[in-house]
C-alpha positions in Angstrom: 18.4 12.4 8.6 17.3 12.5 12.3 19.1 9.7 14.7 16.3 7.6 16.2 16.0 5.3 19.0 18.7 2.5 18.0 16.7 -0.2 19.3 13.6 1.0 17.2 13.2 -2.1 15.2 14.0 -4.3 17.9 11.5 -7.3 18.9 11.8 -6.0 22.8 11.6 -2.3 21.9 10.5 -0.1 24.8 6.5 0.6 24.9 5.6 3.7 26.6 2.1 5.8 26.8 2.8 8.9 25.1 0.6 10.5 27.5 3.3 9.8 30.3 5.4 12.6 28.6 2.4 15.2 29.2 2.6 14.2 32.8 6.3 14.4 33.5 6.6 17.8 31.5 4.1 19.3 33.8 6.2 18.7 36.7 9.1 20.0 35.6 6.8 22.9 34.3 5.3 23.3 37.9 9.1 23.7 39.2 10.0 26.0 36.7 7.4 28.1 35.9 4.9 29.5 38.9 2.6 31.0 36.3 1.8 27.0 34.8 -2.0 25.6 36.1 -3.5 22.8 35.3 -7.5 21.6 34.8 -9.0 18.6 34.4 -12.6 16.8 34.2 -12.5 14.2 36.7 -9.7 12.3 34.6 -6.4 13.0 36.8 -5.2 9.5 36.4 -6.1 9.0 32.8 -4.6 12.3 31.6 -1.5 11.9 34.0 -1.6 15.2 35.5 -2.4 13.7 39.0 1.4 13.9 39.8 1.2 17.6 39.3 -2.0 18.1 41.5 -0.5 16.5 44.5 2.7 18.7 44.4 1.0 21.7 43.3 -2.4 21.6 44.7 -2.7 25.4 44.7 -2.1 25.4 41.1 -4.6 22.6 40.1 -8.3 22.7 39.7 -10.9 19.5 39.3 -13.3 21.2 37.1 -15.8 17.7 37.3 -17.5 16.7 33.8 -18.0 20.2 32.4 -15.4 20.4 30.0 -17.4 23.7 28.6 -16.8 25.4 32.0 -13.3 24.4 32.2 -12.4 26.1 29.0 -13.9 29.4 30.0 -12.4 29.2 33.5 -8.9 28.4 31.5 -9.5 31.5 29.1 -9.6 33.5 32.5 -6.5 32.3 33.6 -4.8 33.3 30.8 -6.3 36.8 30.3 -5.1 37.2 33.9 -1.5 36.1 32.8 -1.3 32.5 33.4 -0.9 29.4 31.1 -3.5 26.8 32.1 -3.3 23.4 30.6 -6.6 21.8 29.9 -6.5 17.8 30.5 -9.2 15.9 28.8 -10.1 13.2 26.6 -10.3 14.6 23.4 -13.7 14.0 22.5 -14.9 16.2 25.6 -11.8 19.2 24.9 -11.8 20.2 22.3 -14.9 18.2 21.0 -17.9 19.5 23.6 -16.1 22.7 24.0 -15.2 24.0 20.4 -17.8 26.8 20.9 -16.0 28.2 24.1 -12.3 27.2 22.6 -13.4 29.2 19.4 -14.9 32.5 21.0 -13.3 32.5 24.5 -9.8 31.4 23.7 -9.2 31.5 20.0 -10.8 35.1 19.5 -8.5 36.1 22.0 -5.5 34.4 21.0 -5.1 33.6 25.2 -2.3 31.3 25.8 -4.3 28.1 26.7 -2.9 24.8 26.1 -5.5 22.0 25.0 -4.2 18.3 25.7 -6.2 15.9 24.0 -6.0 12.6 25.3 -7.4 9.0 23.9 -7.6 9.7 20.5 -7.8 7.4 17.2 -9.2 3.7 17.4 -6.1 2.6 19.4 -8.2 3.5 22.4 -9.7 0.1 21.8 -12.6 -1.2 23.9 -14.1 2.4 25.2 -15.6 2.2 21.4 -16.9 5.2 19.3 -17.6 7.6 21.9 -14.5 7.8 23.1 -11.9 7.6 20.4 -11.4 10.8 18.8 -10.7 11.2 15.2 -12.3 14.4 14.3 -10.3 16.5 16.7 -7.4 17.9 14.6 -10.2 18.9 11.8 -12.1 21.0 14.3 -8.8 22.5 15.6 -6.7 23.1 12.8 -9.6 25.4 11.2 -9.8 27.7 14.2 -7.6 30.9 13.9 -4.7 31.2 16.3 -4.6 27.7 17.3 -1.4 25.7 17.0 -2.0 21.8 16.3 0.7 18.9 17.1 0.4 15.5 17.3 3.8 13.9 18.5 4.9 10.5 17.9 5.8 8.8 21.3 6.0 9.8 24.9 9.4 11.5 24.7 8.2 13.7 22.1 4.8 14.7 24.0 7.2 15.8 26.9 9.1 18.2 24.2 5.5 19.4 23.2 4.3 19.8 26.4 7.5 22.2 27.4 7.7 23.6 23.8 3.8 25.0 24.4 4.4 26.8 27.6 6.5 29.1 26.4 4.5 29.5 22.8 2.3 32.4 22.6 -1.5 31.9 21.9 -3.3 28.6 22.0 -1.9 25.4 21.5 -3.9 21.7 21.0 -1.9 18.5 21.0 -3.3 14.9 21.1 -1.8 11.9 22.5 -2.8 8.2 22.6 -4.0 5.9 25.4 -2.1 2.6 24.9 1.6 1.9 25.3 3.4 2.7 21.8 7.0 2.5 20.8 9.5 4.9 21.7 10.9 6.0 18.6 12.6 9.3 19.7 15.5 10.3 22.2 16.0 12.9 24.6 18.8 14.3 22.9 17.0 14.8 19.6 16.3 18.4 18.5 11.9 19.3 18.7 10.9 22.6 17.0 7.2 23.6 16.4 6.8 24.0 13.1 9.5 22.1 11.8 8.8 18.3 10.0 11.9 15.7 11.0 13.0 13.2 8.2 13.0 9.8 10.0 14.1 7.6 7.3 15.7 7.9 3.9 16.3 5.0 2.1 15.6 7.1 -1.6 13.0 8.5 -3.4 10.6 6.3 -4.6 8.0 7.5 -2.1 7.5 9.9 0.8 5.4 8.6 3.4 4.4 11.7 5.8 2.9 10.5 9.2 2.3 11.7 12.6 1.2 10.0 15.8 1.8 6.7 16.9 1.6 5.6 13.4 4.8 6.9 12.6 6.3 3.6 14.2 4.3 1.6 11.4 5.4 3.9 8.6 9.1 3.2 9.8 8.3 -0.4 10.0 6.7 -0.1 6.3 9.9 1.6 4.6 12.4 -0.6 6.5 10.8 -4.1 5.1 10.0 -2.3 1.3 13.9 -1.3 1.5 14.6 -5.4 1.4 11.9 -5.4 -1.5 13.5 -2.8 -4.0 11.3 0.1 -2.9 13.1 3.5 -1.4 11.1 5.3 1.1 11.8 8.3 2.5 9.6 8.6 6.1 8.8 12.0 7.6 7.4 13.0 11.3 5.6 15.5 10.5 4.1 16.5 14.0 3.0 19.9 13.6 -0.1 20.1 11.6 -0.5 23.9 12.0 1.8 25.6 11.3 3.1 22.8 9.0 6.7 22.5 7.8 5.9 23.5 4.0 9.4 23.4 3.0 10.0 19.9 4.2 6.8 18.6 3.0 7.0 20.1 -0.5 10.8 19.1 -0.8 10.4 15.4 -0.1 7.2 15.6 -2.2 9.4 17.1 -5.5 12.0 14.7 -4.5 10.1 11.6 -4.2 6.9 12.6 -6.9 4.5 10.5 -4.7 3.3 10.9 -1.2 1.2 8.5 1.3 -0.1 10.2 4.4 -0.5 8.2 7.2 -2.7 9.2 10.5 -4.9 8.3 13.1 -8.1 10.2 12.4 -10.5 11.0 9.4 -8.7 11.7 6.3 -11.1 14.4 6.0 -9.8 17.8 7.4 -7.0 15.8 9.0 -3.1 15.9 8.5 -3.3 14.2 5.1 -6.3 16.9 4.1 -3.5 19.7 5.1 -0.8 18.5 3.1 -2.9 18.0 0.3 -4.1 21.5 0.9 -0.3 22.5 0.6 0.8 20.4 -2.2 -1.7 21.1 -4.7 -0.9 24.8 -4.7 2.8 24.2 -4.7 4.0 20.7 -6.0 0.7 18.6 -7.5 2.0 14.7 -6.8 0.3 11.5 -6.5 -1.0 11.1 -2.9 -2.7 8.4 -0.9 -4.2 8.6 2.4 -3.9 6.3 5.2 -6.6 7.3 8.0 -9.8 6.5 9.0 -12.2 6.6 5.9 -15.3 8.5 6.9 -16.4 6.0 9.7 -16.9 5.7 13.5 -15.1 3.3 15.3 -16.1 0.5 17.6 -14.8 -1.7 20.6 -12.2 -3.7 20.2 -8.3 -4.8 20.6 -5.9 -1.8 19.5 -4.3 -3.6 16.7 -7.4 -4.9 15.5 -9.1 -1.9 15.1 -6.1 -0.6 13.5 -6.0 -3.6 11.0 -9.8 -3.3 10.3 -9.9 0.4 9.5 -7.2 0.1 7.1 -4.3 1.5 9.4 -1.7 -1.2 9.9 1.4 -2.1 8.6 0.0 -4.2 5.7 -2.6 -1.3 4.8 0.1 1.5 4.6 2.5 -0.8 2.7 -0.9 -1.1 0.2 -1.3 2.7 -0.1 2.6 3.3 -0.7 2.9 0.2 -4.0 -0.4 2.0 -5.1 0.8 5.2 -5.0 4.5 4.0 -6.8 2.4 2.5 -9.3 0.3 5.7 -10.0 3.5 7.6 -10.4 5.0 5.2 -12.9 1.6 4.9 -15.1 
C-alpha cells in the first residue's frame, strides 16, 4: 500500500488547486526541453500557464477564444517535432474542439497534450456551461488517446511531466478549487498503473479518480470504525487502465464502488464496468453525475446535491456490500 501524506486526515490538511501542479511542471519542462510549447485560449491565469508565458515567451502562443484553431495549430507543431500543451477549460477543449482532436491529432497519433481545467461541479458558481462532466467519455473513446485524472496538485505535476515524454496524444483533467493534498513528491507515479491508497480489508473496493479520491479515503477511514473494511484505489489512468490491479481488488473484495466527478455514463466507472464484466463480474455501484447538468453554487453544496459527497459514497458502499451478501 502506498504511503500517503501523513497529515491527510488532519483538520488542517493542506489545500492546493490541482491546476497549480500543471503550471509548476510546465516551468520545469520549459527549462529541460526546448521542444515544449504552450498554447492557451485567453486563459493564461486560470490554467496556470502565465508563468511559462513570461519566462518562455518565444514558446508560448496566445490563440484567443478559438479552441478549434488552437488544436489545429498544436497538431501542426507536433507534426514538426514540437511537444505542444493545449491549456483551456475542458468544456472548450476537448469539448468544442473534439472534431479537430479526432481528425487532426488522434488520427495521425500526434503528441499533443490536452490539459482540461475547471472540470466537475466543483467549478461552482460558473455553472452548468463551464462544468465539464463529459470530457472523460469523449476522449477515452478516441483511438491513440491516453486519458488521466490526477487526484491532487502533486500528482498533476507528475502527470504533466510524464505526458511530455509519452508518445501520442494525452488528455488530463483537473479542478478549479483548492483540494486536499493526498500524495507526496516521493511517491511513485506511472501512467497506466493504479495505486492502492488504503487497505483496511476486503469487504468492498472503492475505485476513485481525481479530487474525490480524498472523499473516498475519508469514507474508508470512517467505515473502518464501523467494522466495514474498505480498500481504496487511486485509478488515475482511465486509458490505458490498469486491468491487473482493478481486477485483483474486485476479485479480492467481491464488490466495487466507482467514484468520479463526471457523468457515470461513459466515465471512469463505466470503463471499470467494461473491464470487470469481461474478467471479474461483481456487484458495482456508481458514484458520479447521474445524467444531469450542474448549476451554480458552492462546490461542497453541489457535491452534496448531486450525490458525490462523503455521505453519498458511504451510502453506495453500504448498498453494494448488502448486494454482495444477498
